[in-house]
C-alpha positions as a printed Julia matrix, in Angstrom:
176×3 Matrix{Float64}:
  -80.05  148.42  175.04
  -77.78  147.65  172.09
  -77.04  144.52  170.13
  -73.53  143.18  170.36
  -71.85  142.2   167.08
  -68.46  140.92  168.07
  -66.83  143.78  169.91
  -69.02  146.45  168.35
  -72.11  147.48  170.26
  -74.99  148.74  168.11
  -77.64  151.02  169.61
  -81.38  150.72  168.97
  -81.25  154.11  167.24
  -78.6   152.83  164.81
  -80.7   149.74  164.1
  -83.79  151.89  163.55
  -81.9   154.23  161.22
  -80.54  151.29  159.22
  -83.99  149.78  158.63
  -85.58  153.18  157.97
  -82.98  153.83  155.27
  -84.15  150.57  153.66
  -87.78  151.73  153.92
  -86.8   155.0   152.21
  -85.44  152.99  149.27
  -88.83  151.25  149.05
  -90.57  154.63  149.12
  -88.51  155.61  146.07
  -89.97  152.6   144.25
  -93.46  153.9   145.02
  -92.5   157.32  143.7
  -91.06  155.77  140.53
  -94.49  154.35  139.66
  -96.32  157.6   140.45
  -97.44  156.65  143.95
  -97.13  158.69  147.13
  -93.6   157.76  148.28
  -94.24  155.59  151.32
  -92.24  152.44  151.97
  -92.51  149.87  154.73
  -90.77  146.73  155.88
  -91.22  144.21  158.68
  -88.31  142.87  160.73
  -88.15  140.02  163.22
  -85.0   139.33  165.24
  -83.23  141.94  163.1
  -84.01  139.91  159.94
  -86.06  141.28  157.05
  -89.37  139.43  156.7
  -91.44  141.47  154.21
  -91.48  144.73  152.25
  -94.01  146.95  150.56
  -94.7   150.36  149.12
  -97.83  152.26  148.2
  -99.93  150.89  145.32
 -103.27  152.65  145.93
 -103.25  154.71  142.73
 -101.89  151.95  140.48
 -104.24  149.28  141.85
 -107.26  151.58  142.32
 -107.33  150.28  145.89
 -107.65  152.61  148.88
 -106.28  149.86  151.15
 -103.06  149.28  149.17
 -100.9   151.23  151.61
  -97.27  150.21  152.14
  -98.03  148.95  155.64
 -100.98  146.77  154.59
  -99.04  145.23  151.7
  -96.12  144.5   154.04
  -98.34  142.94  156.73
 -100.12  140.77  154.14
  -96.82  139.56  152.72
  -95.42  138.88  156.2
  -98.47  136.82  157.21
  -97.96  134.58  154.18
  -94.21  134.25  154.78
  -94.58  133.51  158.51
  -97.74  131.45  157.89
  -99.52  133.31  160.67
 -101.81  136.32  160.83
 -100.27  137.19  164.17
  -96.93  138.84  163.63
  -95.67  138.64  167.19
  -92.31  140.12  168.19
  -91.9   142.05  164.94
  -91.12  145.67  164.14
  -92.67  147.53  161.23
  -90.64  150.39  159.76
  -92.56  152.91  157.63
  -91.51  156.26  156.18
  -94.79  158.04  157.06
  -96.8   157.88  160.27
  -99.5   155.23  159.79
 -103.12  156.2   159.18
 -106.07  154.86  161.19
 -106.59  151.89  158.84
 -102.94  150.84  159.02
 -102.75  151.37  162.79
 -105.78  149.1   163.19
 -104.15  146.43  161.03
 -101.0   146.63  163.16
 -102.99  146.16  166.34
 -104.9   143.19  164.87
 -101.69  141.59  163.58
 -100.11  141.96  167.02
  -96.85  143.51  165.87
  -94.66  144.55  168.76
  -93.45  147.9   167.52
  -93.89  150.45  164.76
  -91.14  152.89  163.82
  -92.0   155.76  161.47
  -90.16  158.64  159.85
  -92.33  161.65  158.98
  -95.28  162.82  161.04
  -98.66  163.1   159.33
 -100.68  165.92  160.88
 -103.71  165.24  158.65
 -104.19  161.49  159.07
 -101.46  160.19  161.39
 -102.83  157.71  163.92
  -99.8   157.44  166.22
 -100.19  160.81  167.89
  -99.83  163.56  165.3
 -103.52  163.72  164.35
 -105.04  161.03  166.56
 -103.51  158.37  168.79
 -105.17  155.05  168.0
 -102.17  153.15  169.35
 -102.64  154.63  172.81
 -106.42  154.15  172.99
 -107.42  152.69  176.36
 -109.0   149.27  176.39
 -107.32  147.75  173.33
 -106.55  144.03  173.42
 -103.01  144.69  172.15
 -100.68  147.65  172.37
  -98.0   148.49  169.83
  -94.9   150.4   170.95
  -94.39  153.49  168.8
  -91.17  155.29  167.89
  -91.48  158.28  165.58
  -89.13  160.7   163.9
  -86.46  158.27  162.67
  -84.73  159.91  159.66
  -87.67  162.31  159.74
  -86.0   165.03  157.64
  -85.27  162.65  154.76
  -88.76  161.12  154.87
  -90.47  164.52  155.11
  -88.39  166.01  152.3
  -89.24  163.15  149.97
  -92.96  163.57  150.62
  -92.85  167.36  150.33
  -90.99  167.17  147.0
  -93.52  164.65  145.68
  -96.53  166.8   146.58
  -94.85  169.93  145.21
  -94.29  168.1   141.91
  -97.93  166.93  141.94
  -99.21  170.48  142.45
  -97.03  171.72  139.58
  -98.37  168.95  137.32
 -101.96  169.88  138.14
 -101.22  173.57  137.54
  -99.63  172.73  134.17
 -102.65  170.59  133.2
 -105.04  173.43  134.04
 -102.93  175.85  132.04
 -102.91  173.45  129.08
 -106.7   173.05  129.28
 -107.12  176.83  129.11
 -104.9   176.87  126.02
 -106.72  173.95  124.34
 -110.37  174.16  125.46
 -111.41  171.28  123.17
């Protein structure tokens, strides 16, 4: 089903790719401050409601994930903890904590870029979203601009490993 803008029909995939590209720009802001490059945004009726990017390292807060920051901001903007009929776009598959927050906030849909085989809670590691008996189900679409999202994360972690290696080398050179 596509949206109709004048005589131009826009597909859901095109809409998802547009918003994911915006989330990628947010992920770059996380990377610029030394955070794992994950960006998220919340959309309702194809209008941007809230944005966020990782702040866990900077804020010394294990809950300061892009998704949580975005949901918190959206609740304040919409003046409601229930974020009905919204779509959350995030560059990395949400973890268990973030998936739980999405269920509790009652978002309608989550769209993510890169899979996370270590902590992804939308099917790559575990599928919290599909757990039987939940009081709310979130529709999940994965793999949108996956290559771009994955490449950004891989480059970040490669850089991190090189920094750690250089620090170890420096410590061997200067033991005091």
